[in-house]
C-alpha positions as CSV (number, residue, x, y, z in Angstrom):
1,M,32.6,50.0,-25.8
2,S,31.6,52.4,-23.7
3,A,30.7,54.6,-26.6
4,R,29.1,52.1,-28.1
5,F,27.3,50.6,-25.8
6,T,26.4,54.2,-23.6
7,D,24.6,53.4,-20.4
8,R,23.8,49.3,-21.3
9,L,27.8,48.9,-20.4
10,E,29.6,49.5,-16.6
11,V,32.9,49.1,-16.0
12,D,34.4,49.9,-12.3
13,F,37.7,49.3,-11.4
14,D,38.9,49.0,-8.1
15,V,42.4,48.6,-7.8
16,D,43.9,49.0,-3.9
17,A,46.4,51.5,-3.7
18,A,49.2,48.8,-3.1
19,A,48.8,47.0,-6.2
20,R,48.7,50.5,-8.3
21,P,52.8,50.4,-8.5
22,C,52.8,46.5,-9.6
23,L,53.7,45.1,-12.6
24,V,50.6,43.0,-15.4
25,P,52.0,41.4,-18.4
26,T,51.1,43.8,-21.2
27,L,47.8,43.4,-22.7
28,V,47.2,40.1,-20.4
29,L,43.4,41.5,-19.2
30,Q,42.7,42.4,-22.3
31,P,41.2,39.3,-23.8
32,L,39.2,38.8,-20.4
33,V,37.7,42.4,-20.6
34,E,36.9,41.4,-24.1
35,N,35.5,37.9,-23.6
36,A,33.2,40.0,-20.5
37,I,31.6,41.2,-23.0
38,K,30.8,39.1,-25.2
39,H,29.9,36.5,-23.3
40,N,27.4,39.4,-21.7
41,P,26.3,41.4,-24.0
42,P,24.2,44.4,-22.9
43,R,20.3,43.8,-23.3
44,A,17.4,46.5,-23.0
45,D,16.5,45.3,-19.7
46,R,20.1,45.0,-17.9
47,P,22.9,46.2,-18.2
48,A,26.1,44.6,-19.1
49,R,28.5,45.0,-15.7
50,V,32.6,44.6,-15.7
51,R,34.6,44.9,-13.2
52,V,38.3,45.1,-12.9
53,S,40.2,45.0,-9.1
54,A,43.2,44.7,-7.8
55,H,44.9,43.8,-4.6
56,V,48.1,42.8,-2.8
57,A,47.2,39.5,-0.9
58,A,48.2,38.7,2.4
59,D,51.2,36.6,1.2
60,G,52.2,39.0,-0.8
61,D,51.3,38.4,-4.8
62,L,49.4,40.5,-6.3
63,V,45.6,39.0,-7.2
64,V,43.9,40.8,-10.8
65,A,40.6,39.9,-11.4
66,V,37.8,40.2,-14.4
67,E,34.5,39.6,-13.3
68,D,30.9,40.2,-15.3
69,N,27.0,39.9,-14.0
70,G,26.5,37.8,-17.1
71,P,25.4,33.5,-17.3
72,G,28.3,32.3,-14.8
73,L,30.0,29.6,-16.2
74,G,27.0,27.0,-17.1
75,A,27.0,23.3,-17.6
76,E,29.8,23.5,-19.5
77,G,32.0,25.0,-17.8
78,I,35.3,26.8,-19.7
79,S,36.8,25.0,-22.1
80,M,41.0,26.7,-23.1
81,A,40.2,24.8,-25.8
82,R,38.2,27.2,-27.6
83,G,38.7,30.3,-27.1
84,V,42.1,32.2,-28.5
85,G,42.3,35.2,-25.7
86,L,41.7,32.2,-23.0
87,R,44.4,29.7,-24.2
88,N,46.6,32.8,-25.1
89,T,46.1,34.0,-21.7
90,Q,47.1,30.9,-20.0
91,S,49.8,30.4,-22.4
92,R,51.5,33.8,-21.6
93,L,50.8,33.0,-18.1
94,Q,52.9,30.1,-17.8
95,T,55.9,30.9,-19.3
96,L,56.8,34.4,-17.2
97,Y,55.3,32.3,-14.0
98,P,55.8,29.1,-14.5
99,G,52.7,27.5,-11.8
100,R,50.1,29.6,-12.1
101,T,47.2,29.7,-14.0
102,L,44.0,31.3,-14.6
103,E,41.0,31.0,-11.8
104,F,37.4,30.5,-12.5
105,V,35.1,31.3,-10.0
106,P,31.5,32.7,-9.6
107,S,31.4,36.0,-9.3
108,A,29.9,38.4,-6.4
109,L,28.4,40.3,-9.3
110,G,26.3,36.9,-10.6
111,G,27.8,35.6,-12.9
112,L,32.1,34.8,-13.7
113,R,35.1,36.2,-12.3
114,V,38.1,35.2,-14.1
115,Q,41.2,35.6,-11.1
116,L,45.1,35.7,-11.7
117,N,48.0,35.7,-9.4
118,L,50.7,37.1,-10.5
119,P,54.6,37.2,-8.6
120,S,53.9,41.4,-6.4
121,E,56.7,42.7,-9.1
122,T,57.2,47.1,-9.5
123,P,59.4,49.2,-11.7
């Protein structure tokens, strides 16, 4: 996507040193990043920004987030029923870590932040 949109897409990674060895389910972030770009397409007047971050919280959980500078939730909010990616990601989280869910909150970038709180596991 960076090659396709050249200077109209900015992708940042902010991963704390403590979070780097932690395990994350395979391809769990891919649909979240895809959605951040799909629902926030780069425009000529404003590049799309996507940030992927991870840190280990005080309670020991691994907090992983994907956020963007898009339109945010909007009036209709998030519907898991509409999109396959979010529904599959939520289902995988429930299977692997019962009780864990995706959290949708406003992003410091101005759009949406999708957050996963996972057990902090290392190989």
